[in-house]
Structures are given as C-alpha cells and as structure tokens.
N, C-alpha and C positions, 0 to 999 in steps of 0.2 A: 583482345576479344573478351566479351563479358560471359561469365558463367550463366547457364540457364537457371531460371528460378526453380528451386526445388519444390517438389510436391509433398504435401503432408499426407500421412496415412490417416485413415479414420480414427484410429486410437489416439494419434497425436492431437487431432482436432478435439476429441472428447476431453483429453487432459487440458488442453488450452481453455476450453469452455469451463471445465471444473475449476481451474486456477483463477479464472475471471469471476465466476459465480460466487466464490467464497469471499471475495474482497469486502462487500458491504457488511457481511456478518463479522468478519475479522475486525474491521474498523470499529463497529459498534461494541464488540466485546472488549477490545483494547481500550477504547475510550471510557467505557463504564468502569473498568478496573483501575485505570490510571487517573480518573477524575480527581479523587481526593489527593493524589500525590502531586500531580502536575498543575491542575487548574485551581486549587485552593491554596491560600497561603497558610502560614503556621497558625494563624488565629482562626482559620476556617472561613475566611472571607473569599468571595469570588473576585474575579478581575474587576467587576464593576464596583466593588467595595461593600456589597451587601452580604448578609449571612443567609444561606439557604435554609428554609424552615425544615426541609428534609433532604439530607445529602443524597440519599438513594434516589429520590424523585429527580433531583437536579442532575445526577449522574445519568439517569435513564433518559432524560430529555436531551442532554448533550450527546449521548451515545446514539440516539435515534437520528439526530441531526447529522452526526458524523457518518452514519450508515447511508443516509440519503445522498450526502455529498460524495461519498465513496462510490455509490452506484452511478451517479452522474459522471464522475471523473473516469470511472472504468469504461462506461459506454462511449463517452465522447473522446477520451484521450488514450486510454491504455489499450483498448481493443484494436483501434486502427494501427497504433504503433506496434503492438505485439504481432499482428498479422503481417505487417510490412517487414519487420525485422526478421521474424522466423522464416519468411519466404526467402530471405537473402543470405542468412548466415546463422550459425549457432550463437546463442547469446550467453556469454559467461556470467557467473554470479556477480562479478564486479560491475559489469555494465547494467545488469538488472537492478542492482542496489542503487546505482547512480540515477537511473531513470525513476526508480521508486521514490528517491529523495526529491527529485524534481516534481513528479506528479503529486507527491504528498504535500509539498509546500505551495504548489500553484494555487489551489483554492484559498488557502489562508492569505496569500499575497493579494489575490484579486478581491476577496471579501474585505480585507483591511483597506485597500484603496477605495473601494466603493463606500465603505463606512466612514471614511475620512480620518482614519488613524486607529491606533490601538490604545490600550489602557496603560500608557507609559512604557518604560523599558521592561518592567516586570511582565506586563501583558505581552509584549513582543517576544520575550524569551520563552514564556510559557506556551504561547501559540506556536512558535517555531519548534519547540521541543515536542509538543503533541503531534504536530504535522509531520515532523521528521520521523517520529516513532511509528506513526501509521504508515507512512510511505515506505520506510525500510522494512517493516514487518510484512506489509502486503507484498512487496517485491520479493522478499525471501521466500514466503509461502508460495507465491505464484511460480517462482523459479523451481522450487522443490517439486511442485505438482506438475507443472506443464512443461518445463524445459529439462530439468535434470534427468527425469525418468527416460526421456527420449534419447538423451546422450548415452545413458547407461545401456539402454536397450540396443543401440546401434554400435556400441563399442565391441570389437571382436574379443572373444574370451581367449585367454592364454592358458593352455593346459600344461600342467607340470608333470613331467614324467617321473614315475617312481622307480628308484633303483633297486 
C-alpha cells in the first residue's frame, strides 16, 4: 500500500519559495566572484582567447547571464522537482547535492551542444567546474533554507534530566 502524499505547512511552502528565489542571486554572485579564478587562464585570456578590456565588466556580464540561466532552470526544472520530491519524502543533503550537480551542469551541456562544441579541453573543464560549483552551492543553500529547517522543526526534542 502506498503512503499518502504528505501536506506542506504554509511555513514550509514559504521556506521552499525562499530557497528557490535566492538561486539566481546566488548564481550571479558566485559567478562574479569566481570569474577570474575559473574562466580566465593564467595570462588573463578568456576561453575564446581574447583579453577582456575590463575584467569587472566581463565578470558582471557573465554573472548576469548565469543569473538568467539559473532563474530559468529554477522555474522549469528545480521547482517541479522540488515540489514532487518534498511531497513524497524527506530529501537528504546527499540527494539534494546530486540533483544540484545535475541541474547545474544541464544548461552547460545543452548550450554546448547547441553551440557545436567548447573551446577545447580547457573550455570543457572550466565550464564544468563553474557549472558544478553553481549547482552544488545552489543545492546546498536550497537544502539549508527549505529542507533542513523543516527536518529540524519536526524532529522531537530530547530532554535531559538533571540529577
């Protein structure tokens, strides 16, 4: 016999919305900070081989693009998956991180296939590194906001008797 689907409390729904709403901002901030580390080589060249005239402007434009892609992935992929999973069971951190890794790399794989390839092996490694970072960080933050608090709130407390 199947267990009935569990209902969410309004506070759980608010945490779920908060965990999802932060994703584009987190992706943009992480991309902006990690741009010079991951997407530029030692000489300061981009994946395409050129030198950005202003690294801050280049990082800002890539961060904005990452935010837009994160918002799309969150609405189209993460939201339905989160609603479906949380109705059926509790989601442990390990599962959330694996899903985040998948959702983080999915846009990179799709865009790479549509573009006809990457900028060689270095481009592939850098793209996967950034996508993995964004997916894992987003999943960890989502789990901490939307899922962990619910588990802690529903766990019975154990009182210790004083002798």
